[in-house]
C-alpha positions as CSV (number, residue, x, y, z in Angstrom):
1,X,-0.2,0.4,-0.1
2,X,1.6,3.5,-0.6
3,X,1.6,5.9,2.2
4,X,0.7,9.1,1.7
5,X,3.1,12.1,1.9
6,X,3.5,14.8,4.2
7,X,5.9,17.5,3.9
8,X,8.0,18.2,6.8
9,X,9.8,21.6,6.6
10,X,12.6,22.1,8.6
11,X,15.5,24.5,8.9
12,X,17.1,27.0,11.4
13,X,15.4,30.3,12.8
14,X,14.4,33.1,11.0
15,X,15.0,31.4,7.1
16,X,11.5,31.8,6.6
17,X,9.3,28.4,7.0
18,X,6.3,29.7,8.7
19,X,6.0,31.7,5.0
20,X,6.6,28.9,3.4
21,X,4.4,26.5,5.4
22,X,1.4,29.1,4.4
23,X,2.0,29.2,1.3
24,X,2.1,25.0,0.5
25,X,-0.5,25.0,2.7
26,X,-3.2,27.6,0.4
27,X,-2.6,24.1,-2.5
28,X,-4.5,21.9,-0.5
29,X,-7.0,21.4,2.7
30,X,-4.1,21.8,5.2
31,X,-3.3,21.3,8.5
32,X,-0.2,22.6,10.0
33,X,1.6,21.4,12.6
34,X,4.1,23.2,14.5
35,X,7.7,21.3,15.7
36,X,8.6,24.1,17.8
37,X,9.9,23.7,21.4
38,X,8.9,27.3,22.8
39,X,5.8,27.9,20.5
40,X,3.3,25.5,22.6
41,X,4.0,28.2,25.3
42,X,0.9,30.5,26.2
43,X,2.1,34.1,26.8
44,X,4.9,33.1,24.5
45,X,4.3,35.0,21.8
46,X,6.8,37.9,20.3
47,X,9.7,36.3,21.4
48,X,8.8,32.8,19.6
49,X,7.5,33.9,16.4
50,X,4.1,33.1,16.5
51,X,2.9,33.1,12.9
52,X,0.1,36.2,13.1
53,X,-3.5,35.9,13.9
54,X,-4.3,35.9,10.5
55,X,-2.7,32.6,9.6
56,X,-4.2,30.8,12.0
57,X,-7.6,32.4,10.2
58,X,-6.6,31.0,6.9
59,X,-5.3,27.2,8.2
60,X,-5.9,25.0,11.0
61,X,-2.2,25.1,13.1
62,X,-1.7,22.6,16.1
63,X,0.4,22.1,18.8
64,X,0.6,25.6,19.4
65,X,-0.3,27.9,21.9
66,X,-1.7,25.0,24.5
67,X,0.5,25.1,27.3
68,X,1.3,26.9,30.6
69,X,4.8,28.4,30.7
70,X,5.1,26.3,34.0
71,X,3.8,22.8,32.8
72,X,6.1,20.4,31.5
73,X,6.3,19.0,28.0
74,X,8.7,16.8,26.2
75,X,10.0,15.6,21.9
76,X,8.2,12.4,23.3
77,X,5.0,13.7,24.2
78,X,5.1,15.9,21.1
79,X,6.0,13.1,19.0
80,X,2.6,11.1,20.5
81,X,0.9,14.5,20.0
82,X,1.9,15.2,16.3
83,X,1.7,11.5,15.0
84,X,-2.5,11.6,16.3
85,X,-2.8,15.2,15.0
86,X,-1.3,13.4,11.4
87,X,-3.3,10.4,11.1
88,X,-6.3,12.2,12.1
89,X,-6.0,15.1,9.5
90,X,-4.7,12.3,7.1
91,X,-8.1,10.7,7.9
92,X,-9.9,13.3,7.3
93,X,-8.7,13.8,3.7
94,X,-6.5,16.6,4.6
95,X,-2.6,17.4,4.5
96,X,-0.6,17.4,7.1
97,X,2.3,20.1,6.9
98,X,5.3,19.6,9.5
99,X,6.9,22.6,10.2
100,X,9.3,23.3,13.1
101,X,12.9,23.7,13.9
102,X,13.0,21.4,17.1
103,X,15.2,18.9,15.8
104,X,14.5,16.6,18.7
105,X,10.5,17.1,18.3
106,X,11.0,15.7,14.8
107,X,13.3,12.9,15.0
108,X,10.6,11.9,18.4
109,X,8.2,11.6,15.1
110,X,9.9,9.7,12.7
111,X,11.9,7.3,14.6
112,X,9.7,6.9,17.4
113,X,8.7,8.0,20.9
114,X,10.7,7.1,24.5
115,X,8.1,5.9,27.3
116,X,9.5,8.1,30.6
117,X,9.1,6.1,33.4
118,X,7.8,6.1,36.3
119,X,9.9,7.7,39.1
120,X,9.5,9.3,42.5
121,X,9.3,12.8,42.1
122,X,11.1,13.4,45.3
123,X,14.2,11.7,44.1
124,X,14.3,13.0,40.8
125,X,14.4,16.7,41.9
126,X,17.4,15.5,44.6
127,X,18.9,14.1,41.4
128,X,18.6,17.3,39.2
129,X,19.7,19.3,42.1
130,X,22.8,17.4,42.5
131,X,23.5,17.6,38.1
132,X,22.4,20.9,38.0
133,X,25.0,21.7,39.9
134,X,28.1,20.0,38.2
135,X,30.3,21.8,35.4
136,X,29.0,21.1,31.9
137,X,32.7,19.2,31.4
138,X,31.4,17.0,34.7
139,X,28.0,16.0,32.9
140,X,29.8,15.3,29.7
141,X,32.2,13.5,31.0
142,X,29.4,11.4,33.4
143,X,27.4,10.8,30.5
144,X,30.1,9.9,28.2
145,X,30.6,6.7,30.7
146,X,27.4,5.4,30.9
147,X,25.3,6.8,27.4
148,X,28.2,7.2,25.0
149,X,25.6,7.0,22.2
150,X,23.9,9.5,23.6
151,X,26.7,11.6,24.3
152,X,27.6,12.0,20.9
153,X,24.2,13.0,19.5
154,X,23.2,15.6,22.1
155,X,25.5,18.9,21.7
156,X,28.4,19.9,24.1
157,X,26.8,22.8,25.6
158,X,23.4,21.2,25.9
159,X,23.0,20.6,29.7
160,X,19.2,20.0,30.1
161,X,19.4,17.3,27.8
162,X,22.7,15.7,29.2
163,X,21.2,15.8,32.5
164,X,18.1,14.5,31.4
165,X,19.5,11.3,29.3
166,X,21.7,10.8,33.0
167,X,18.3,11.2,34.5
168,X,16.7,8.2,32.9
169,X,20.4,5.6,33.1
170,X,19.7,6.6,36.7
171,X,16.0,5.7,36.7
172,X,15.9,2.7,34.5
173,X,19.5,1.4,35.1
174,X,19.4,1.6,31.0
175,X,21.1,3.9,28.7
176,X,18.8,6.5,27.2
177,X,20.0,5.7,23.4
178,X,19.8,1.4,24.0
179,X,16.0,2.5,25.0
180,X,15.1,5.0,22.3
181,X,16.3,2.3,19.8
182,X,14.1,-0.2,21.3
183,X,11.4,2.2,20.8
184,X,12.8,3.0,17.2
185,X,12.2,-0.7,16.1
186,X,8.8,-0.5,17.2
187,X,7.6,2.5,15.3
188,X,5.9,2.8,12.2
189,X,4.4,5.6,10.2
190,X,1.1,5.6,8.6
191,X,2.9,8.5,6.2
192,X,5.9,9.1,3.9
193,X,8.0,11.9,5.4
194,X,9.5,14.0,2.8
195,X,12.0,16.6,4.5
196,X,12.4,19.8,3.0
197,X,15.3,22.3,3.9
198,X,15.5,25.9,3.6
199,X,19.0,27.4,3.4
200,X,20.5,31.0,2.6
201,X,23.8,32.4,2.8
202,X,25.1,32.4,6.5
203,X,25.1,36.4,6.4
204,X,22.1,36.8,4.9
205,X,20.7,34.8,7.4
206,X,22.6,36.6,10.3
207,X,21.1,40.1,8.9
208,X,17.8,38.3,8.8
209,X,18.1,37.4,12.5
210,X,19.1,40.9,13.7
211,X,16.4,42.9,11.8
212,X,14.0,40.6,13.7
213,X,15.2,40.5,17.0
214,X,14.8,44.7,16.5
215,X,11.6,44.3,15.5
216,X,10.4,41.8,18.0
217,X,11.7,44.7,20.3
218,X,9.6,47.1,18.8
219,X,6.6,44.9,18.7
220,X,6.9,44.4,22.4
221,X,9.3,42.4,23.2
222,X,10.1,43.8,26.7
223,X,6.6,44.3,27.6
224,X,5.6,40.8,27.4
225,X,8.4,39.8,29.3
226,X,7.8,42.4,32.1
227,X,4.0,40.7,31.8
228,X,5.4,37.0,33.1
229,X,6.8,38.9,35.5
230,X,4.2,40.7,36.6
231,X,2.6,37.0,37.0
232,X,5.3,35.7,39.0
233,X,6.7,33.3,36.1
234,X,9.9,32.2,37.9
235,X,12.6,33.1,35.4
236,X,14.4,29.6,35.9
237,X,11.6,27.9,34.6
238,X,12.6,26.2,31.8
239,X,10.0,27.6,29.1
240,X,11.7,31.1,30.1
241,X,15.7,30.0,29.8
242,X,14.8,30.4,25.6
243,X,16.4,32.7,23.9
244,X,14.9,36.4,23.8
245,X,13.8,36.1,27.2
246,X,16.7,34.9,29.1
247,X,18.4,37.7,28.1
248,X,15.7,40.5,29.3
249,X,15.4,39.1,32.8
250,X,18.3,40.2,33.5
251,X,17.7,43.8,31.6
252,X,14.7,44.4,33.9
253,X,16.6,43.4,37.3
254,X,19.0,46.4,36.4
255,X,21.9,44.1,36.3
256,X,22.1,45.1,32.5
257,X,21.2,47.7,29.4
258,X,18.9,47.3,27.6
259,X,21.3,47.6,24.5
260,X,23.0,44.6,25.8
261,X,20.4,42.7,25.9
262,X,19.5,42.6,22.7
263,X,23.1,42.7,21.6
264,X,23.1,38.7,23.4
265,X,19.7,38.1,22.1
266,X,21.2,38.7,18.4
267,X,24.4,36.7,19.2
268,X,22.5,33.2,20.9
269,X,20.0,33.3,18.4
270,X,22.4,33.3,15.3
271,X,24.2,30.4,17.4
272,X,21.3,28.8,17.4
273,X,20.8,29.0,14.2
274,X,23.5,27.1,13.5
275,X,23.3,24.8,15.6
276,X,20.3,23.9,14.1
277,X,22.0,24.1,10.5
278,X,24.5,21.8,11.8
279,X,21.5,19.4,13.1
280,X,19.5,18.8,9.9
281,X,22.7,19.0,8.0
282,X,23.1,15.3,9.2
283,X,19.7,13.9,7.8
284,X,20.8,12.9,4.1
285,X,17.1,12.6,3.1
286,X,16.6,16.4,3.6
287,X,16.0,18.2,0.0
288,X,17.3,21.2,0.5
289,X,16.2,24.3,-1.3
290,X,16.8,28.1,-1.5
291,X,15.1,30.2,0.3
292,X,15.6,33.0,-1.1
293,X,14.3,32.4,-3.7
294,X,10.3,33.6,-5.3
295,X,8.2,31.2,-2.8
296,X,6.1,30.8,-5.8
297,X,9.2,28.6,-7.3
298,X,10.2,27.2,-3.5
299,X,6.7,26.1,-3.3
300,X,6.5,24.6,-6.9
301,X,9.7,22.8,-5.7
302,X,8.0,21.5,-2.9
303,X,4.8,20.1,-5.0
304,X,7.1,18.2,-7.1
305,X,8.5,16.2,-4.3
306,X,4.9,15.4,-3.1
């Protein structure tokens, strides 16, 4: 039986994924499934570059703006939710379009999502506190010892995922990579994923990131973070340890100036874009398209792949 094809539009932040997904959606009776680990949160609109309101009115969007910033969410949970939504869309004869830059989320959808084990919350918090106190180098050495495969997959400075992999090992006595491989072997998809990567010269991408950051400030990013503070959201929440938010908190606390906060947002966003590009370049199935080409040309090339 021939499986339906589902485009998965990937690439670094600010490259134009949202614009292309909307243009593509106009050709079908579509539903857009967001693969963005921060757009899932409510009250975080400007800093996460959520689509404009008219985009939601034109095309149904899923897995955007449905969690409070205090709630936990993982790649595994997203993978399960996304698969369910895509399956429902296909059953309704609609064309799913997956779009986003969260590599771990997309991998969870395609390769399988790890079922988290039961655990004692107090024990886990104690373990997490211990790991958070460690230096990044110490975490990496410990992870390489117990789970060298995960250590190789996880970016060197990604403390959050390194800690999570260590927690899984402590809870289950088995490496996360081993459990993921087991899940992958049992994972089947009701569709054929077609990976579409958008790219442009690094200099132009970085210029776009800088311009978008300035636009976010003008659109009210500082005020958005002020609102979160006024509603007693802890800056240490995982959801708020996000580029565009974590740099504004020191400014609001009077520990830095706005110019410095904006400079750091631009720098950290450029670094994030570089990591995203590196991640997706490792996927040999990605069809790379020139993001600077006319939208009609890009959409036409995607349609030919479908």
